[in-house]
C-alpha positions in Angstrom: 2.9 -4.8 -2.1 5.3 -5.1 -4.9 8.7 -4.1 -6.0 7.3 -1.1 -7.8 5.2 -0.1 -4.9 8.4 1.6 -4.2 8.4 3.2 -7.7 13.6 14.9 5.2 16.7 14.6 6.1 18.1 18.0 7.0 21.7 18.4 7.9 23.4 21.5 9.0 24.4 23.2 5.7 28.0 23.0 4.8 29.8 26.3 4.4 31.8 26.3 1.2 34.5 28.6 -0.2 33.2 27.8 -3.6 30.6 30.2 -5.1 27.3 29.0 -3.9 25.1 29.5 -7.0 25.8 27.7 -10.2 23.5 27.8 -13.2 23.5 24.3 -14.6 21.8 22.9 -17.6 20.2 19.5 -17.1 23.2 17.7 -18.7 25.8 19.4 -16.6 23.6 19.2 -13.5 23.6 15.4 -13.9 27.4 15.4 -13.8 27.5 17.7 -10.9 25.2 15.5 -8.9 27.6 12.6 -9.2 29.8 14.6 -6.9 29.1 15.2 -3.2 26.5 18.0 -2.9 24.5 19.7 -0.2 21.6 22.0 -0.3 20.6 25.0 1.7 18.4 23.9 4.5 15.8 26.5 3.8 12.1 26.4 3.2 11.5 26.0 -0.5 10.1 28.9 -2.3 6.8 28.7 -4.2 7.5 27.3 -7.6 11.0 26.3 -6.7 12.0 23.1 -8.6 11.6 20.0 -6.5 14.9 18.8 -7.9 16.6 21.7 -6.0 14.7 20.9 -2.8 15.4 17.2 -2.7 19.1 16.8 -3.4 20.6 14.3 -1.0 22.1 15.8 2.1 25.7 15.2 3.0 25.0 12.0 4.9 27.5 9.2 5.3 26.9 6.0 3.5 26.7 3.9 6.7 24.1 6.3 8.1 22.0 6.1 4.9 22.2 2.3 5.2 20.9 2.3 8.8 18.1 4.8 7.9 17.0 2.7 5.0 17.1 -0.5 7.1 14.9 1.2 9.7 12.4 2.3 7.1 12.2 -1.2 5.7 11.7 -2.5 9.3 9.0 0.0 9.8 7.0 -1.5 6.9 7.6 -5.0 8.4 6.2 -3.8 11.7 3.0 -2.3 10.2 2.5 -5.3 7.9 2.9 -7.6 11.0 0.1 -5.7 12.7 -2.0 -5.9 9.5 -1.8 -9.6 8.8 -2.0 -10.7 12.4 -5.6 -9.6 12.3 -6.2 -11.8 9.2 -4.4 -14.9 10.4 -5.7 -14.7 13.9 -9.1 -13.0 13.3 -11.1 -16.1 14.0 -9.2 -17.0 17.2 -9.3 -13.4 18.4 -13.0 -13.1 17.9 -13.6 -16.2 20.0 -11.4 -14.8 22.7 -13.4 -11.6 22.7 -16.7 -13.5 22.9 -18.4 -12.7 19.6 -19.9 -14.9 16.9 -17.9 -15.8 13.8 -19.8 -13.5 11.5 -18.1 -10.6 13.2 -14.6 -12.1 12.9 -14.0 -10.5 9.5 -14.0 -7.1 11.1 -10.7 -7.9 12.9 -9.2 -8.6 9.5 -10.8 -5.8 7.6 -10.6 -2.8 10.0 -6.9 -2.1 9.7 -6.9 -2.4 5.9 -10.0 -0.3 5.6 -8.5 2.8 7.2 -5.0 2.2 5.8 -6.3 1.8 2.3 -8.5 4.9 2.5 -6.1 7.3 4.0 -3.0 6.3 2.0 -4.6 8.2 -0.8 -3.9 11.5 1.0 -1.0 10.7 3.3 1.6 11.2 0.5 0.3 14.7 -0.1 0.4 15.4 3.6 4.1 14.3 3.6 4.8 16.6 0.7 3.4 19.6 2.6 4.5 18.8 6.2 7.6 16.6 5.6 7.9 12.9 4.8 10.1 12.3 7.8 7.6 13.9 10.1 4.7 11.8 8.7 6.7 8.6 9.0 7.5 9.3 12.6 4.0 10.5 13.4 2.6 7.3 11.8 5.0 5.1 13.7 4.2 6.7 17.0 0.5 6.4 16.4 0.8 2.8 15.2 2.8 1.9 18.3 0.3 3.6 20.7 -2.7 2.0 19.1 -1.0 -1.5 19.0 -0.2 -1.2 22.7 -3.8 -0.1 23.4 -5.1 -3.2 21.6 -3.5 -5.3 24.2 -5.9 -3.8 26.8 -9.1 -4.0 24.8 -11.3 -6.7 26.3 -14.3 -5.6 24.3 -14.6 -6.6 20.7 -15.9 -3.3 19.4 -13.2 -1.4 21.2 -10.6 -3.8 19.8 -11.8 -3.3 16.2 -12.0 0.5 16.6 -8.5 0.7 17.9 -7.3 -1.6 15.1 -8.9 0.8 12.6 -7.2 3.7 14.2 -3.9 1.8 14.0 -4.5 1.6 10.2 -4.1 5.4 10.1 -0.5 4.9 11.3 0.1 2.4 8.5 -1.3 4.8 6.0 1.1 7.5 7.1 4.1 5.2 7.0 3.9 3.5 3.7 4.1 6.2 1.0 6.3 8.5 3.1 8.8 5.8 3.9 9.1 5.1 0.2 9.7 8.8 -0.4 12.4 8.9 2.4 14.2 5.9 0.8 14.1 7.6 -2.6 15.5 10.8 -1.2 18.0 9.1 1.2 19.6 7.1 -1.6 20.7 8.6 -4.9 19.5 6.9 -8.2 21.4 3.7 -8.8 21.6 0.1 -7.7 21.5 0.9 -4.0 18.3 2.7 -4.3 16.8 0.0 -6.5 17.8 -2.7 -4.1 16.5 -0.7 -1.2 13.1 -0.2 -2.8 13.0 -3.8 -3.8 13.7 -4.9 -0.2 10.9 -2.5 0.9 8.5 -4.2 -1.5 9.6 -7.6 -0.2 9.1 -6.5 3.4 5.3 -6.6 3.0 5.0 -10.4 2.6 7.7 -10.9 5.2 5.9 -8.7 7.7 2.6 -10.5 6.9 4.2 -13.9 7.5 5.7 -12.7 10.8 2.3 -11.4 11.9 0.8 -14.9 11.4 3.8 -16.7 13.0 4.2 -14.5 16.0 0.5 -14.3 16.8 0.2 -18.0 16.4 3.1 -18.6 18.8 1.7 -16.2 21.4 -1.8 -17.7 21.2 -0.3 -21.2 21.7 2.0 -20.3 24.6 0.3 -17.4 26.4 -2.4 -14.7 26.0 -2.9 -12.8 22.8 -2.4 -9.5 24.6 1.4 -10.2 24.9 1.6 -10.3 21.1 0.4 -6.7 20.8 2.7 -5.6 23.7 5.6 -7.3 21.9 4.8 -5.5 18.6 4.4 -2.2 20.3 7.9 -2.6 21.8 9.3 -3.6 18.4 7.7 -0.4 17.0 9.4 1.7 19.7 12.7 0.0 18.9 12.2 0.8 15.2 11.0 4.4 15.3 13.0 5.8 18.2 16.4 5.4 16.4 14.8 6.5 13.1 13.8 9.7 14.9 17.4 10.2 16.1 19.2 9.3 12.9 17.1 10.7 10.1 18.0 14.3 9.6 15.5 17.0 8.9 14.8 18.7 5.6 12.3 21.3 4.5 9.1 19.8 3.1 9.0 19.5 -0.7 6.0 21.8 -0.9 5.8 23.6 2.4 3.5 26.3 1.1 1.3 23.9 -0.8 -2.4 23.4 -0.3 -4.3 20.4 0.7 -7.8 19.8 -0.7 -9.4 19.3 2.7 -13.0 19.3 1.5 -12.2 16.8 -1.3 -10.2 14.6 1.1 -13.0 14.6 3.6 -15.7 13.8 1.1 -13.6 11.1 -0.6 -12.4 9.3 2.5 -15.8 9.5 4.1 -17.5 7.9 1.2 -14.9 5.1 0.9 -15.1 4.3 4.6 -18.9 4.2 4.7 -19.2 2.1 1.6 -16.6 -0.4 3.0 -18.2 -0.3 6.4 -21.6 -1.2 5.1 -20.4 -4.3 3.2 -18.3 -5.6 6.1 -21.1 -5.0 8.6 -23.8 -6.6 6.5 -22.8 -10.2 7.3 -23.2 -9.5 11.0 -26.4 -7.5 11.1 -28.1 -8.2 7.7 -29.3 -5.9 5.1 -32.7 -5.6 6.8 -31.1 -3.3 9.5 -32.2 0.2 8.6 -28.9 1.9 9.1 -27.2 -0.3 6.5 -29.3 1.1 3.7 -29.0 4.6 5.1 -25.2 4.4 5.2 -25.0 2.9 1.8 -27.1 5.7 0.3 -25.0 8.2 2.3 -21.8 6.8 0.9 -23.0 7.2 -2.6 -24.2 10.7 -2.0 -20.8 11.6 -0.5 -19.0 10.1 -3.4 -21.2 12.1 -5.8 -20.4 15.3 -3.8 -16.7 14.4 -4.0 -16.9 14.1 -7.8 -18.8 17.4 -8.1 -16.3 19.2 -5.8 -13.3 17.9 -7.7 -14.7 18.8 -11.0 -16.1 22.3 -10.3 -14.7 23.8 -7.1 -11.4 22.3 -6.0 -8.5 24.6 -6.7 -6.0 21.8 -6.3 -8.0 18.6 -6.5 -6.6 15.4 -5.0 -8.3 13.6 -7.9 -8.6 15.5 -11.2 -11.4 13.8 -13.0 -9.7 14.2 -16.4 -7.3 11.5 -15.3 -10.0 9.0 -16.1 -9.9 10.0 -19.8 -6.4 8.5 -20.1 -6.3 5.4 -22.3 -6.9 2.2 -20.4 -6.8 3.9 -17.0 -10.4 3.4 -15.9 -10.4 -0.2 -17.0 -7.1 -0.7 -15.3 -8.6 0.5 -12.0 -11.4 -2.0 -12.2 -9.0 -4.8 -13.0 -6.7 -3.9 -10.1 -9.6 -3.5 -7.7 -11.2 -6.8 -8.6 -7.9 -8.6 -8.3 -7.3 -7.3 -4.8 -10.9 -8.1 -3.8 -10.1 -11.7 -4.9 -6.9 -11.6 -2.9 -8.7 -10.5 0.2 -11.3 -13.2 -0.3 -8.7 -16.0 -0.8 -6.6 -15.1 2.2 -9.6 -14.9 4.6 -11.3 -18.1 3.5 -8.0 -20.0 3.4 -7.6 -19.0 7.0 -11.1 -20.1 7.9 -10.8 -23.4 6.0 -7.6 -24.4 7.7 -8.6 -23.2 11.1 -12.3 -24.1 11.2 -12.7 -27.1 8.9 -9.3 -28.7 9.3 -8.9 -27.4 12.9 -5.4 -26.0 12.5 -4.1 -23.6 15.1 -2.9 -20.1 14.0 0.6 -21.3 14.4 0.1 -24.3 12.2 -1.5 -22.0 9.6 1.6 -19.8 9.7 3.8 -22.8 9.1 1.5 -23.9 6.2 1.9 -20.4 4.7 5.7 -20.5 4.7 5.8 -21.1 0.9 3.9 -17.8 0.5 6.6 -15.6 1.9 9.4 -17.3 0.0 7.5 -17.2 -3.4 6.1 -13.7 -2.8 9.6 -12.4 -2.2 10.8 -14.0 -5.4 7.7 -12.7 -7.3 8.8 -9.2 -6.6 12.1 -9.8 -8.3 10.5 -11.7 -11.1 8.0 -9.0 -11.8 10.8 -6.4 -12.1 12.7 -8.7 -14.4 9.7 -9.2 -16.7 8.9 -5.4 -17.1 11.3 -4.8 -20.0 10.6 -8.2 -21.6 6.8 -8.4 -21.7 3.9 -6.0 -22.2 2.5 -4.9 -18.8 -1.0 -6.0 -19.6 0.2 -9.6 -19.9 2.1 -9.4 -16.6 -1.2 -8.2 -15.2 -3.0 -11.1 -16.9 -0.6 -13.6 -15.4 -1.2 -12.2 -11.9 -5.0 -12.4 -12.5 -4.8 -16.0 -13.7 -2.9 -17.0 -10.6 -5.5 -15.6 -8.2 -8.3 -17.1 -10.3 -6.8 -20.6 -10.1 -5.9 -20.2 -6.4 -9.5 -19.3 -5.6 -10.8 -22.2 -7.7 -8.5 -24.7 -6.0 -9.6 -23.5 -2.5 -13.3 -23.6 -3.6 -13.1 -27.2 -4.6 -10.9 -28.6 -1.7 -12.5 -31.8 -0.3 -13.0 -31.8 3.4 -10.6 -34.7 3.8 -7.6 -34.2 1.7 -3.8 -33.7 2.1 -2.5 -30.1 2.4 -0.2 -30.8 -0.6 -2.9 -31.7 -3.1 -4.7 -28.4 -3.5 -3.9 -25.9 -0.7 -0.2 -26.0 -1.3 -0.4 -25.1 -5.0 -3.0 -22.5 -4.1 -0.6 -20.8 -1.7 2.2 -21.0 -4.3 0.1 -19.5 -7.1 -1.5 -16.8 -5.0 1.9 -15.5 -3.9 2.6 -14.2 -7.4 -0.6 -12.3 -7.8 -0.1 -9.2 -5.5 3.3 -8.3 -6.9 2.5 -9.0 -10.6 -0.7 -7.0 -10.4 0.8 -4.1 -8.5 3.9 -3.9 -10.6 2.0 -4.1 -13.9 -0.7 -1.7 -12.6 1.8 0.9 -11.7 3.6 0.6 -15.1 0.4 0.9 -17.1 -0.9 3.8 -15.0 2.4 5.6 -15.3 2.4 5.2 -19.1 -1.3 6.0 -19.5 -1.6 9.4 -17.8 0.1 12.7 -18.3 3.4 13.6 -16.6 1.7 15.9 -14.1 -0.7 13.1 -13.1 1.9 10.4 -12.4 1.8 10.7 -8.6 -2.0 10.7 -8.5 -2.2 7.6 -10.7 0.4 5.7 -8.5 -1.4 6.8 -5.4 -4.8 5.4 -6.7 -3.2 2.1 -7.5 -1.7 1.9 -4.0 -5.1 2.7 -2.5 -6.9 -0.1 -4.5 -4.3 -2.5 -3.2 -5.2 -2.1 0.4 -8.8 -1.0 0.1 -9.7 -3.9 -2.3 -8.6 -6.4 0.3 -11.0 -5.0 2.9 -13.8 -4.5 0.4 -13.5 -8.0 -1.0 -13.9 -9.4 2.6 -17.1 -7.5 3.0 -18.6 -8.8 -0.3 -17.5 -12.4 0.2 -18.6 -12.5 3.8 -22.1 -11.3 2.8 -22.3 -14.1 0.2 -21.0 -16.7 2.7 -23.6 -15.8 5.4 -26.5 -15.8 2.9 -25.5 -19.2 1.3 -24.7 -20.8 4.7 -28.1 -19.7 6.0 -30.0 -21.0 3.1 -28.1 -24.3 2.7 -27.6 -25.0 6.4 -23.9 -25.7 5.7 -21.1 -23.4 6.7 -18.8 -25.2 4.3 -21.1 -24.3 1.4 -20.9 -20.7 2.5 -17.1 -20.8 2.4 -17.2 -22.4 -1.1 -19.6 -19.8 -2.3 -17.4 -17.0 -1.1 -14.4 -18.5 -2.8 -16.4 -19.0 -6.1 -17.1 -15.3 -5.8 -13.4 -14.8 -5.8 -13.2 -16.9 -9.0 -15.9 -14.9 -10.7 -14.4 -11.5 -10.0 -11.0 -12.7 -11.1 -12.5 -13.9 -14.4 -14.1 -10.5 -14.9 -10.8 -8.8 -14.2 -9.0 -11.1 -16.7 -11.6 -10.3 -19.4 -11.3 -6.6 -18.8 -7.6 -6.8 -18.9 -7.4 -8.8 -22.2 -10.0 -6.7 -24.0 -9.4 -3.2 -22.8 -6.0 -2.7 -21.2 -3.2 -1.9 -23.6 0.5 -1.0 -23.2 3.6 -1.9 -25.2 6.4 -3.4 -23.2 8.5 -1.0 -21.2 12.2 -1.5 -22.2 13.5 1.9 -21.3 16.8 2.1 -19.3 17.7 5.3 -17.6 16.7 8.8 -18.5 16.7 10.1 -22.1 18.6 13.2 -23.0 15.5 15.2 -23.8 13.9 14.4 -20.4 13.8 17.5 -18.3 15.6 16.7 -15.0 13.2 18.7 -12.9 10.2 16.7 -14.3 11.9 13.4 -13.7 12.5 14.2 -10.1 9.0 15.5 -9.8 7.7 12.3 -11.2 9.8 10.1 -8.9 8.6 12.0 -5.8 5.1 11.8 -7.0 5.1 8.1 -7.7 6.1 7.5 -4.1 3.9 10.0 -2.4 0.8 10.6 -4.5 1.5 14.3 -4.9 -0.4 16.4 -7.5 2.4 17.9 -9.6 2.4 21.3 -11.3 2.7 21.3 -15.1 6.2 21.9 -16.5 6.9 22.6 -20.1 9.2 20.0 -21.8 12.4 21.2 -23.2 12.7 24.3 -21.0 15.9 23.8 -19.0 15.7 24.6 -15.3 18.2 26.0 -12.9 19.7 23.8 -10.3 21.5 25.5 -7.5 24.0 23.3 -5.7 26.8 23.8 -3.2 29.8 21.7 -3.9 31.4 20.2 -0.8 35.1 20.9 -0.2 
């Protein structure tokens, strides 16, 4: 997650003695919004400007700070759950009594469902309320995490982890939307969104550290009980403090058929590749499910093109300059990221016999550098063309995989693994930040949210898919060579190869001039800007608005 991964609180309406309706031009509305304002807590009308619906409620500054802090903590919690399965996947699979080839499922299951359903969760928040979706996701994540503590069967454990990923999918985009609507534009909002982006590596590190500590001192089950309690401590006050507001698009429609076809095809395709290392491609249902996933995806494309009234993925978005190539570059990068993380875990724990806690300590440079990378990526945006920021991120993951693939069995941690950890920490933020910038500048204004949502999906989905591809290669090479270490190296060289392909695609086909804009231009319609901001956070399909046609903004001035 990156800094730009970030790029309903209803309060009882204040009765004012000032006339309620004011027709404001975009310029005068901007000045009016600098004052304290409130909005009628009414359901939005169809076609009502989003700018009118999402003005900040009259919430005290201290309350906004607490709400924002809880939303950031919510992301820490869900990332802790996510990365615990990666850092402790091998140890947990042993405790649950299954062979190592199944261990990748503990790492992949959460990211599989989270990455798939994050594509539609923003739209659900737009229709049903971002606050409601965050709270529902938090409750679901907490319940599933607690249930994991009582799963003594491997397949039940993985299933519940996959269900927990649904909670993470509901939390991420809707928490970003809540931060954006809780804090007005400015330094506080930018800092809040930056901290939200930095919370991902922090949460991942805590997942490795806490699980390692629990595995070393007691049973792994207590880790999940502890995280469930932390979830309850986070989401209960968020429920009490975050005020309600009408959904942005209460009367909007959700493309249920398109969502079902799209998510089903993605889940089946990912499942097939992550299951193949365990059962082999000779298993009949593997081929059947692979073909089914392709058919479902074809049905999804057909539905979106010909029948969907409000498609979740308008196909003409792929005609935007550089956009299709950008998607391949981002997907390949995150597949390489998933490969590196998993095989770094296996190398340290299986070859060097480190405990999960020792692994967490060895990964301390990652959380420090990844947090700094989020800030560095934001600093580079106005100073360098985004495709070169993307290229730098790609080079870092390429070198990191190469360093891990060539590590001698007997070598100091500082020689190759330490620089691999340092370099890798820059990749996710650089790739995500640059990807969002390029996507935003490639597509039309009414496709901003969709483009941002797709990039977010590839981030999570790519990690899980990369695990499946790499594990398949590992098992086949290890079986033929008779060496498990050769299997690990082959998987890591796969990470090198797809990183190299991503770099070539980026350099040859992705183009964008550097983004040195600061603030909103005078000719930008305020309604469109607010629409775009909401959409980037939530993945909403935006209605088309003509440029240059001033909208009405009805505000109630506080007295």
